[in-house]
N, C-alpha and C positions, 0 to 999 in steps of 0.2 A: 582597176578605173578609174579613178582619179589620175593616172596620167594619160588614157586616152579622153578626159574632159567630160567622162558619164557621171553620171548621180551613183549612187549605192543605192537608193528607193529601187522596190522591186516590186510595186504596187498595180502592175498590170502585164498580162501574157507578154507581151509585145516585149516589155522593156526585160523578161524573165530568157525568154526565148533571146535575144540580144545576147545579153550578158553569157549565156552558155554555149552558143557559136562565136561571141567574139571570145573567149577565154582558150577556147576548141583551135582557134585558127592560131592565138598567140604561142599553143604549144607546139602546134606546130611548127612555124617558125621559127621556135629557139627556147622559149622560155619555159623552162625545168618546174611546171607549178606541179606536175604531178597527179593531176586526176586520171580517172579513169572512166573510159565513153561509152555507153553499147547505144545501136538503132535505135532511133523512137521514130515516132510518126511524124514530128518534125527536125529529122535530121540526127546528129550525133548529143546525146544526153548522156552528163555526167549526176548521177544520185548526190553523188557526194559533195558537187558543187552546190549542188540543192542546197542541201543542207547547209552548207558553208554560207553562202549568203542566205537564209531563213535566219540564222545563228547571228549574223551581223544585223540583220533589218530588227528583230527583237530588243536588243540593246544597241546601237548607235554611239550611244556615247561610251560604252565599254570599248567597242571597236577604233573609239577614234582615239582613246586616250593609252591603247593597247599599241599605236601603230604611229601614233602623232612625233616619233624620234628616228621613227624606220625609214631609210634611204634605200632604193633600189638599187643597185649593180648597175654603173653605165652600160653594159651590153642585153641589159632588159629593157632600161631607157631607150634604148639606141631603136632595137627592132620594135618595141609599142611606139614608137614615133613612125620610121616605116609603117606600121598599120597604121596610122592614123593619117598623114599622109597619102597612101596608098586609098583610102576609102574616102578622107575628104567627107562631106557630108552624110555621105551612105553608112557614115558605121552605126548611122541611127536606124536603118534599115532592116528591119529582121528579115523579110523578105529575100534579097538578099544575100546576107549573112547565112541564112538557109541553104541558100544554093551553093554558096560558097564550100562552109562546112561539110555539104553534102559529097558533094565535089572530090573533095580531101579525102574523105573518110570512106567510101565507096572506092576510091581508086581511078575516076573517070572523067573524060572529058566528054563521054557518046551522049551529044541531046537526045539522041530517041531512048535510051537505055536511061538514061536520068530523068526523062518525062512519062516513063510508063512506071518509074519508082515515086515520080514528085509532078502528080501530074496539074496542082496548081500552080506550078512555076513553067513561067513562058519562057520562051526560048531565046529574047532580047533579056529575060534576066541572066537565062544562065550566059549569055554571051560575053555580057558586065562582068560576072561571076567568075567567070575562066580571064579577062582582060586582070581584072585586080589582083587575082592570083597568082599570073605573071609579073604584076608590076612589083609583086610578095617575094620572087621568086620562087612558088609555092606550087608543089602537082602532086 
C-alpha cells in the first residue's frame, strides 16, 4: 500500500474497505498476491487479507523491520503505478472502489443488474467505475 501512497492504518471501516478493494483490483490487474475472495455485503472480501492487515496493525514496528529492505518487482511497481495513475484522488474513495471491485467480481457492467445487487451505489458511480476499469484494461 505504500507504493500507492496509502497509510498502513486500519482504524476506520472505510480504510479497511478501501484496502480490501484495492488489493482485489491489484490482483485482477496482475499482482500475484494470492488472496482468495468471497462475496460480502460490501463486495469482494478476503478473510485472509483481513487477518494480515490486523496482524500488521498490531505490530507495525515488526512489519517495518521485516519489510524495510524488500523491493517490489518492476512489473508490480508498474501495475501499482497504473492503478495509482488511473484512480488519481479516487484511490481513497471506498464507494468507487467497491463499485469497481464488485463489477470485476460479478463479471458484469449491467448497471440495472448491479444496482439490484448493490442499491446504495448510484449510476454515476457505476459509470465512473467502468471508466476507471477501462483505463486499467480490466473487465
